[in-house]
N, C-alpha and C positions, 0 to 999 in steps of 0.2 A: 584460506577461506575468502580472502579479498578477491582473488581471481575468480573463484566460483560465483560469488555474488555479482561481480561485474559482468561476467558472462551471462548469467541468468537475466540480468537487467537488460543487456544489449539485445539478446535474441528475442526476448519478449517484446521489447519496444519496437523492433523492426518487424516482428511477426504479427503483432496485433494491436499493441497499445497506442501507437501513433494513430492508427485508424480510429480507435475508440475516442481519443481526444478530439479528433476532428468531428466525428459523428455525434458526440454528446455536447460539444460546445456550440450549440445552436439554439435559437429561440424555439424552433420546432424540432424536438428531439427525434432523431431517426430511430424508429421502433426496431428495425432490423438490426441496427448496430447495438442498441440497448439490449435486445434479446441475446445477441451473440456474446456480448460482454458478460451478462449475467450467467450464461451457461459456461463460458470459458473459466470464470472465476468461481464457479461452483456455488453460487448464491441464488440461482433461480428457484431452487427448492424452498428457500426461506420466504418466498412471497406467496400470498394467497392467490386464488384465481383472479381476484380483482386488483391485487397489489401492483402488477406490472403496469396496467393501464393508469392507475393513480400515480405511480412513480413517473411515468412519461408525462402526464398532465402537469404535475406539480414541480417537476425537476427544475425548470428555469427559475421559479420563485424560491425554492429551497436553496438553489445555488447562489442566490443573491445574499443569503445570510452570511455574516462574518463567522469564520470557524477556525481560528488560529489558537484559541484559548479553550481549556477544558470546560469552562462555563458556557462557551458558545455551543459546544457539543451537547451539553445538558439541555440547552434551550431547543436545539434542533431535534433531539430525540423526543422532547415533549411535544414539539410542533408536529412531528410526523407519527407519533404514537397513536394508539387506537382512539383516543379522545381528542387528539390534536386537530387544529384547523386544517392542516395539510396531511391528514392521516394516510399512511401507506400500509394497508393491512398485510401483516406478515403471515407466515404459516400458523395454523391453529394449534393451541395447546391441547392436552388431553381433555381439558374441560371445555374446549370449544372456543376459547377466547383467542383473539388474534395477537400474536407476538409482535413486539416492536421490531422493525427491520433495521438491524444495527450494523453488523459487519458489512453486509452488502451495500448499505448506504454510504459507509466510509469509503468504499471502493468506487462506487459510482461518482460520488462527489469529487474524488481526486481527479477523475477524468474530465469532469466538467471544468475543473480549474479553480483558481483563486485561493487555494490553500496549499501549504507545503508540509503537510504532516503525513506520516506513514499510514497505511491501511491497518485497521484493527481486525484481527481474526484469531482463530484458536492458536496458531503457531506463534504469531508475533506477541500475542498475549502470554503464551507460555514462556516466552523469553523474558518479558518484563515482569510478569507475575503481579498484575494489579489485583487488589482486593475488591470484593463486591459480591452481592447475592444474586445479581441479575446481569445480563449482557450489557444493559445500559449502564449500570454502576461500574462494571469492569471496564467498559470502553472509556468512560469519563476518567476513571482512575489511571488507565493506561496512558492517556494523553497528559494527565497531570504528572505522572511519574517520568515520562519522557522530558517534560519541561523542567521539573524541579530536581530530579535525581540523576537523570542521564545527560543533562546538559545539551539538549537537542539543538537549540539555536546555535550554540558555539560550534558543534561538530558539523551542522548543516552549512554554516558559513565557511568553515575550513575546507570541506569537500568541494564546495562551489568554487573556491579559489584554486584548488588543485586541478579541477576540471578545466578552468579557464586557461590555465597555462599548458594544458596537455592536448585539448581537443579543438578541432576546427570545424568538423562537419556534422558531428552528432550532438544532439542536445541532451546533456546529462542532467538528470533530476536527482539531487542528493537524497531526497526523502525516499525515492524508490530503491536506491542502493542500500540505504539503512533498512528499509523494509526487507530486502533480500537477506541481509545479514541476520536480522532478527528471526526471519523465517527458518534459516539454517540452525540458529541457536535454539529455536523453539521445537525442533524435532524431538519426538518423545523419548528416544533412547540414543545413547552414543553409537550403538550398532547401526541404527537406522541412519544416523548422521554420517557415519563412515561410508555406508553403502551409497548414500546420496552423493557425497563428495567424490567417490570413485567413479560413479556413473557420470557425474558432472565433468570430471576431467577427461573422460573418454569422448564425450560429446563435444567438449570445448575444442579439443584438438582438431576434430573434423570440421566443426563450425568455422574456426579461424581460417582454415584453408579456403573457405568460400568467400572470404572478405578480401578487398584490395590490400595490397601490402601497406599502403599508407594508413589504412584504418587499423590494421593489426598493430602497427607501430604506435599509433596514438593510444590504443587500448592498453598496450604494454606499458607505455609511459605513465598513463593514469594509474594503472595497477601498482606501479612502483612508487607513485607519489602519495597514494592513499594512506599507507601505514604512517608516514610522517605527519599527515593531516590528523590522524587519529591519536597520535602519540600524546601522552600526558593530558588526555581529556577525561572528563567525568564519564563520557560514553564508553571509552575504552576500559575504565575501571569497572563499571557496572557489567559490561559485556563479558569480562574475564571471570566474573564470579560464578 
């Protein structure tokens, strides 16, 4: 599973995520990049017709908010909710009210930078199993569980150290690797997970042949170092449950 997650992270980073980081880390957000990112990550449908424009307008200010603590996310969701000062109208409920833009916002804000937490979505949430009656409550509980029960800071630091000793040319983001692991764990059934991993292995073999030999070696070295980094951590214990 480590190799599968690392492959997914590397190919997505080179394929589009590096572009999104550049395009969204600007005072004037590139609307074409924002639109592409929202569609690629499947969250464009969670915005109202006005939501994308409001997101583009407010993103630099929202990005200036501290967001490493679960309470920070509670403040941000309140700020961007339907009655917040920087409201980003999400898709409408059956009653016609605008939903809070939750999962998509955690994705966009990661590309903007300044925080090192995984993205919240249905699959990563399914892996962590946070409690809550709404997406906002579940997202806050998700980040709280990662911090308190999964030992996120410890495993993030260990993965960063492992990458520093293995990589020279590619910038490895531990939180994106953790995100990919949680995504695989959060797949709805073991049969779906098995099919995903089989398809991943087939694609990985072809993908690796397209990379320079030096890059293939660095990725192999990192894949070999990651299990040691995860060993005897709270994250490994929770992940195995």
